[in-house]
C-alpha positions as CSV (number, residue, x, y, z in Angstrom):
1,M,-0.5,38.5,-78.3
2,V,0.9,41.9,-77.5
3,V,3.3,42.0,-74.5
4,R,2.4,44.7,-72.0
5,R,5.4,46.6,-70.8
6,D,3.6,49.5,-69.2
7,R,3.0,47.7,-65.9
8,K,4.4,49.3,-62.7
9,V,6.8,46.4,-62.1
10,R,8.4,46.9,-65.5
11,R,9.0,50.5,-64.7
12,Q,10.6,49.6,-61.4
13,R,13.2,47.2,-62.9
14,G,16.7,48.4,-62.3
15,S,16.0,50.1,-59.0
16,R,16.7,48.8,-55.5
17,L,13.7,50.5,-54.0
18,Y,10.6,49.3,-55.9
19,G,8.6,52.1,-54.4
20,W,9.4,51.4,-50.8
21,G,11.5,54.5,-50.0
22,T,15.0,54.6,-48.8
23,I,17.3,51.6,-48.7
24,G,16.5,49.0,-46.1
25,Q,12.8,49.5,-45.9
26,H,10.7,46.5,-46.8
27,R,13.8,44.4,-47.1
28,K,14.5,42.4,-44.0
29,S,12.5,41.6,-40.9
30,G,12.3,45.0,-39.3
31,M,8.8,45.7,-40.3
32,R,7.4,42.5,-38.9
33,G,9.2,42.7,-35.5
34,G,11.7,39.9,-36.1
35,F,11.8,36.5,-37.6
36,G,9.6,33.7,-36.2
37,N,8.8,33.8,-32.5
38,A,11.1,36.7,-31.8
39,G,9.5,39.2,-29.4
40,L,6.8,37.0,-27.9
41,H,8.0,38.0,-24.5
42,K,8.4,41.7,-25.5
43,H,6.6,43.6,-28.2
44,K,4.5,40.7,-29.5
45,W,3.2,39.8,-26.0
46,S,-0.5,40.7,-26.7
47,Y,-0.3,38.5,-29.9
48,A,1.0,35.6,-27.8
49,M,-1.7,36.0,-25.2
50,K,-4.4,36.1,-27.8
51,Y,-3.4,33.4,-30.2
52,D,-0.8,31.2,-28.5
53,K,-1.6,31.1,-24.8
54,D,0.2,27.8,-24.2
55,H,3.4,28.8,-25.9
56,F,5.4,29.3,-22.7
57,G,5.6,27.2,-19.6
58,K,5.7,23.5,-18.8
59,C,3.0,20.9,-18.3
60,G,3.0,17.5,-16.8
61,F,5.8,15.2,-15.6
62,V,8.4,13.3,-17.5
63,R,9.3,10.0,-16.0
64,P,13.0,9.2,-15.7
65,D,14.4,6.6,-18.1
66,A,15.6,4.6,-15.1
67,V,12.0,3.8,-14.1
68,M,10.7,3.2,-17.6
69,H,10.5,-0.3,-19.0
70,D,8.6,-1.7,-21.8
71,V,6.6,-4.9,-21.2
72,A,6.2,-7.2,-24.2
73,A,2.9,-8.9,-23.5
74,I,0.8,-11.4,-25.4
75,N,-2.8,-12.4,-24.9
76,V,-4.0,-15.9,-24.1
77,G,-6.0,-15.9,-27.3
78,S,-2.9,-15.2,-29.4
79,I,-0.9,-18.2,-28.1
80,P,-2.4,-20.7,-30.6
81,S,-1.3,-18.5,-33.6
82,L,2.1,-18.0,-32.0
83,I,2.9,-21.7,-31.8
84,Q,1.1,-22.8,-34.9
85,G,3.4,-25.1,-37.0
86,K,6.1,-25.0,-34.4
87,I,7.5,-28.1,-32.6
88,L,7.4,-27.6,-28.8
89,T,8.9,-29.7,-26.1
90,Q,6.5,-31.7,-23.8
91,D,6.4,-32.2,-20.1
92,E,5.7,-35.5,-18.3
93,K,1.9,-35.1,-18.7
94,G,2.2,-34.7,-22.5
95,R,1.4,-31.0,-22.5
96,A,3.3,-28.6,-24.8
97,V,5.8,-26.3,-23.0
98,L,6.0,-22.7,-24.3
99,V,8.9,-20.5,-23.2
100,L,7.7,-17.0,-24.0
101,S,11.2,-15.4,-23.7
102,E,12.2,-17.3,-26.8
103,Y,9.6,-15.4,-28.8
104,G,10.3,-12.0,-27.2
105,Y,7.5,-11.9,-24.7
106,S,7.6,-11.5,-21.0
107,K,4.0,-11.3,-19.8
108,V,0.7,-13.2,-20.5
109,L,-2.5,-11.2,-20.5
110,G,-6.0,-12.7,-20.1
111,S,-7.8,-11.6,-23.3
112,G,-9.1,-14.3,-25.6
113,K,-9.7,-18.1,-25.2
114,I,-7.6,-21.2,-25.2
115,D,-8.9,-24.7,-25.5
116,F,-5.9,-27.0,-25.2
117,P,-3.6,-27.7,-22.3
118,I,-0.2,-25.9,-22.4
119,V,2.5,-25.0,-19.9
120,V,3.5,-21.4,-20.3
121,K,6.8,-20.2,-18.9
122,A,6.7,-16.4,-18.5
123,A,8.2,-13.8,-16.3
124,S,4.7,-12.6,-15.2
125,A,1.0,-13.3,-15.9
126,T,-2.3,-11.8,-14.9
127,E,-4.7,-13.6,-12.7
128,L,-7.2,-14.0,-15.5
129,A,-4.6,-15.5,-17.8
130,K,-3.6,-18.0,-15.2
131,K,-7.2,-18.9,-14.6
132,K,-8.0,-19.5,-18.3
133,I,-4.8,-21.5,-18.9
134,S,-5.5,-23.7,-15.9
135,E,-9.1,-24.2,-16.9
136,A,-7.9,-25.5,-20.2
137,G,-5.7,-28.1,-18.4
138,G,-2.4,-26.2,-18.4
139,E,-0.4,-24.0,-16.0
140,V,1.7,-20.9,-15.9
141,V,5.2,-21.3,-14.6
142,A,7.3,-18.3,-13.5
143,A,10.5,-18.1,-15.6
144,E,13.5,-16.0,-14.9
């Protein structure tokens, strides 16, 4: 196959201009008004208002870290799978005693079913969780 050497780019090899006039034209960011978001408050303001209205400003509220805390919770229905195969201590009535802090949980939620008596020691529990556990013959004890 014959190599074509009469293309324009072949003629322009060896020059610094490539058909763009004097030195500096079409080389840096001057023709586009700056790199990136430069000029959005100045000469690109109409572009910003048309295509990126929410670029500037703030929205919402950021809670301080001092008031943020993660609650590790577990549902009542997940307790059987949590204690499956584990040996738990028993109280005087023969019910298994589950200390949730040993498993990394601090709160009991009321979703799911439980069908055996168990004593759950947790930092907190919802009313529905307490009701379901007590209906099954167990109780929820507040733990430190």
